C-alpha positions as CSV (number, residue, x, y, z in Angstrom):
1,M,50.0,27.7,3.5
2,T,52.5,26.5,6.4
3,F,51.9,23.6,8.3
4,R,50.9,25.7,11.2
5,D,48.5,27.4,9.0
6,L,46.7,24.4,8.2
7,H,46.0,23.6,12.1
8,R,44.2,27.0,11.8
9,G,41.5,26.3,9.0
10,P,37.4,26.3,9.3
11,R,37.9,22.6,9.8
12,P,40.3,20.2,11.4
13,L,43.6,19.0,9.4
14,V,43.4,15.7,8.4
15,L,46.8,13.9,8.4
16,P,47.0,10.8,6.5
17,N,49.9,8.6,7.5
18,A,52.1,6.9,5.2
19,W,54.4,4.1,5.4
20,D,56.8,4.8,2.6
21,V,56.8,6.4,-1.0
22,P,54.1,4.7,-2.9
23,S,51.7,5.8,-0.3
24,A,53.1,8.9,0.6
25,L,52.6,9.9,-2.8
26,A,49.2,8.5,-3.3
27,F,47.7,10.7,-0.4
28,A,50.0,13.7,-2.1
29,D,47.6,12.7,-5.8
30,A,44.6,13.3,-3.4
31,G,45.1,16.7,-2.9
32,F,46.6,16.1,1.2
33,E,48.7,19.3,2.1
34,A,50.5,17.1,5.0
35,I,50.9,13.8,5.1
36,G,52.7,12.3,8.4
37,T,54.1,8.6,8.8
38,T,53.1,5.9,10.7
39,S,55.5,4.0,13.1
40,F,53.4,1.1,13.5
41,G,53.1,1.0,9.2
42,V,56.7,1.5,9.2
43,A,58.4,-0.9,12.1
44,S,55.9,-3.7,10.3
45,A,57.3,-3.3,7.0
46,L,60.4,-4.0,8.8
47,G,59.0,-7.0,10.1
48,R,59.4,-5.8,13.7
49,P,56.2,-4.4,16.4
50,D,55.7,-1.1,16.9
51,G,57.0,1.1,20.0
52,G,60.8,-0.8,20.6
53,R,62.6,2.1,18.5
54,A,62.9,0.0,15.5
55,T,62.1,3.2,13.2
56,K,65.5,4.8,13.8
57,D,67.6,4.2,10.9
58,A,64.4,3.4,8.5
59,N,62.8,7.0,9.6
60,L,66.0,8.8,8.3
61,A,66.3,7.0,4.9
62,L,62.4,7.7,4.7
63,A,62.4,11.7,5.7
64,R,65.5,11.6,2.9
65,A,63.1,9.8,0.2
66,L,59.9,11.9,1.1
67,S,62.1,15.0,0.4
68,A,61.1,15.9,-3.0
69,L,57.0,15.0,-1.9
70,P,54.7,17.9,-2.9
71,A,53.7,18.2,1.2
72,H,54.4,19.2,3.9
73,L,55.7,16.4,6.3
74,S,55.2,15.1,9.9
75,M,57.6,12.2,11.3
76,D,56.7,9.5,13.8
77,V,59.5,9.8,15.7
78,E,58.2,7.5,18.8
79,D,59.7,8.5,21.6
80,G,62.8,9.8,19.9
81,Y,64.7,6.6,20.1
82,S,66.4,7.7,23.7
83,D,66.0,8.5,27.5
84,D,68.5,11.6,26.9
85,P,66.9,15.0,25.8
86,A,70.4,16.0,24.0
87,E,70.5,12.6,21.8
88,V,66.7,12.8,21.3
89,A,67.4,16.4,19.9
90,E,70.3,15.5,17.7
91,Y,68.2,13.0,15.8
92,V,65.5,15.1,15.1
93,A,67.7,17.5,13.6
94,R,69.4,14.8,11.5
95,L,65.8,14.2,10.5
96,E,65.3,17.9,9.7
97,A,68.3,18.0,7.5
98,A,67.5,15.0,5.7
99,G,64.0,15.9,4.8
100,A,63.7,19.0,2.7
101,N,60.1,19.4,3.3
102,L,60.1,18.6,7.0
103,A,57.7,20.4,9.1
104,G,56.4,18.2,11.8
105,V,57.6,15.7,14.5
106,N,55.2,13.2,16.5
107,L,57.2,12.5,20.1
108,E,55.4,10.1,22.5
109,D,55.5,10.2,26.2
110,S,55.5,6.6,26.5
111,T,58.8,3.9,26.2
112,A,57.9,0.6,25.8
113,E,54.6,0.8,26.6
114,R,55.0,2.4,29.6
115,L,54.0,6.2,30.3
116,V,57.5,8.1,31.2
117,A,57.4,11.1,34.1
118,P,55.8,14.7,32.6
119,Q,58.9,16.6,33.4
120,A,61.6,14.1,31.1
121,H,59.1,14.5,28.2
122,A,58.9,18.1,28.7
123,A,62.7,18.3,29.0
124,K,62.8,16.0,25.1
125,V,60.5,18.4,23.9
126,A,62.3,21.4,25.0
127,A,65.7,20.2,24.0
128,V,64.1,19.6,20.1
129,K,62.7,22.9,20.0
130,D,65.9,24.7,21.2
131,R,67.8,22.7,18.6
132,C,65.2,22.8,15.5
133,P,62.8,25.8,16.3
134,D,61.3,26.2,13.6
135,L,59.6,22.7,13.4
136,F,56.1,21.7,14.5
137,V,56.5,19.9,18.0
138,N,53.3,17.6,18.1
139,A,53.9,16.5,21.8
140,R,51.6,13.0,22.2
141,V,49.9,12.0,25.5
142,D,49.5,8.2,25.6
143,T,46.9,8.0,29.0
144,Y,44.2,7.2,26.9
145,W,46.5,5.2,24.6
146,L,47.5,2.8,27.6
147,G,44.7,3.3,29.9
148,T,47.1,4.6,32.0
149,E,46.3,7.6,34.1
150,A,43.5,7.7,31.7
151,E,41.6,11.3,33.4
152,I,41.4,14.7,32.0
153,P,42.8,16.4,35.0
154,A,46.1,14.2,34.5
155,T,46.2,14.5,31.2
156,L,45.9,18.2,31.0
157,E,49.1,18.3,33.6
158,R,50.5,16.8,31.1
159,A,50.1,18.6,28.3
160,A,50.5,21.5,30.3
161,A,54.0,20.7,30.9
162,Y,54.6,20.2,27.3
163,V,52.9,23.2,26.1
164,R,55.0,25.1,28.6
165,A,58.5,23.6,27.1
166,G,57.6,24.4,24.1
167,A,54.9,22.5,21.9
168,D,53.6,23.4,19.2
169,G,50.5,20.5,19.5
170,V,49.3,18.1,21.7
171,F,48.1,14.5,20.4
172,V,45.8,12.5,22.6
173,P,45.0,9.3,20.9
174,G,42.7,6.6,22.3
175,A,40.6,9.8,23.5
176,T,36.9,9.3,22.1
177,D,34.6,10.3,24.0
178,P,33.0,13.8,22.4
179,E,32.5,15.6,26.5
180,V,36.1,14.3,27.1
181,L,37.5,15.3,23.6
182,R,35.6,18.5,24.5
183,E,37.2,19.0,28.0
184,L,40.7,18.6,26.5
185,A,40.2,21.2,23.9
186,A,39.0,24.0,25.5
187,G,41.7,23.0,28.4
188,I,45.2,22.8,26.2
189,P,45.9,26.1,24.6
190,V,47.6,24.8,21.4
191,P,45.8,22.6,18.7
192,L,44.6,19.4,20.0
193,N,45.3,16.2,17.7
194,V,43.2,13.2,18.1
195,L,42.7,9.8,16.2
196,V,39.9,9.0,13.8
197,V,36.7,8.5,15.8
198,P,34.8,6.5,13.5
199,D,31.4,7.6,15.6
200,L,32.1,11.2,15.0
201,T,32.6,13.1,11.8
202,L,34.9,15.6,10.9
203,D,32.5,18.7,11.4
204,D,31.6,16.9,14.8
205,L,35.1,17.1,16.0
206,A,35.6,20.6,15.3
207,G,33.0,21.5,17.0
208,L,34.5,19.4,20.1
209,G,37.1,22.2,19.7
210,V,39.6,19.4,18.0
211,R,42.0,21.0,15.2
212,R,43.8,17.9,13.7
213,V,43.2,14.1,12.9
214,S,45.5,11.2,12.2
215,T,44.6,8.5,10.2
216,G,47.7,6.9,11.9
217,S,48.0,3.3,11.2
218,L,44.4,2.7,9.8
219,P,45.5,3.0,6.3
220,Y,48.6,0.4,6.4
221,R,46.0,-2.0,8.3
222,A,43.2,-1.5,5.5
223,A,46.1,-1.7,3.2
224,V,47.0,-5.5,4.7
225,H,43.8,-6.2,4.8
226,A,42.7,-5.4,0.8
227,A,45.7,-7.5,0.0
228,T,44.7,-10.2,1.6
229,A,41.0,-10.0,-0.1
230,V,42.3,-9.9,-3.3
231,A,44.5,-12.8,-2.9
232,A,41.5,-14.7,-1.2
233,A,39.1,-13.9,-3.9
234,V,41.6,-15.2,-6.4
235,R,42.2,-18.4,-4.5
236,D,38.2,-19.3,-4.4
237,G,37.6,-18.2,-7.8
238,R,36.0,-15.5,-7.5
239,T,35.3,-12.4,-10.3
240,D,34.2,-9.4,-8.2
241,L,37.5,-8.8,-6.8
242,P,38.5,-5.9,-5.1
243,G,39.1,-2.6,-6.4
244,A,42.8,-1.3,-7.2
245,T,44.9,1.5,-8.6
246,P,45.9,0.8,-11.7
247,Y,49.6,-0.4,-12.5
248,K,49.8,2.4,-15.0
249,E,48.8,5.3,-12.8
250,L,51.0,3.6,-10.0
251,Q,54.2,3.7,-12.3
252,A,53.5,7.3,-13.4
253,R,53.5,8.5,-9.7
254,L,57.2,7.1,-9.0
255,V,58.5,8.0,-12.7
256,G,57.4,11.4,-11.8
257,Y,58.4,11.7,-8.5
258,E,62.1,10.2,-9.6
259,R,61.9,12.9,-12.3
260,T,61.3,15.8,-9.2
261,G,64.1,14.1,-7.0
262,G,62.6,11.4,-4.8
263,R,65.5,8.9,-3.9
């Protein structure tokens, strides 16, 4: 199935977000047909905070490293790392050339935790689609994420501008209220993507019209939490250590990946 097809199934596409090769391999080994990346996880692994355009070069390297991944790949490119639509499109084209399995990108309409004018973001979307027409451009609307203009009309207005510019999907992180999600899904003519909503199951979200659910930085944060729990358990003399994937299993994944062309 194509990446687009995965958004048309009976249930929403669950897109786990990786931050490096081992995490992506683990998701692929678990049977996920498509894998995204998390800008927070990539930035954090560099010792940098999220949202500061720190992942630009790291994402190019990661796209190359994941080019042999047996799954569709969607990269989180923050705001495109530039205010200039042409420069954003050039970057995404480089990303597409680096990642043989790149199927999509996630492009957000905020910079430095502030919303940008919808016309400015729409211009980025249009430039990317003109340069890379086959990529699934997921336009992120940060109204609810930032708590700015966090209302249905404003969010739908932004989403409409991005869809007119060619967006293939719309991502509204931070929206969790079922009625809000229902109205957003009804008012957006392309697949609606949300983050995991702890109180809502995948079937609940499907009933509201959601077509894609991203894990965001949750797996990365869970991994950091688990690593700390293991070290603390050893320090505290506990014998009931948290579970972990066996060394041989992880090593076998990396050996197999290297043999198939992983870099």
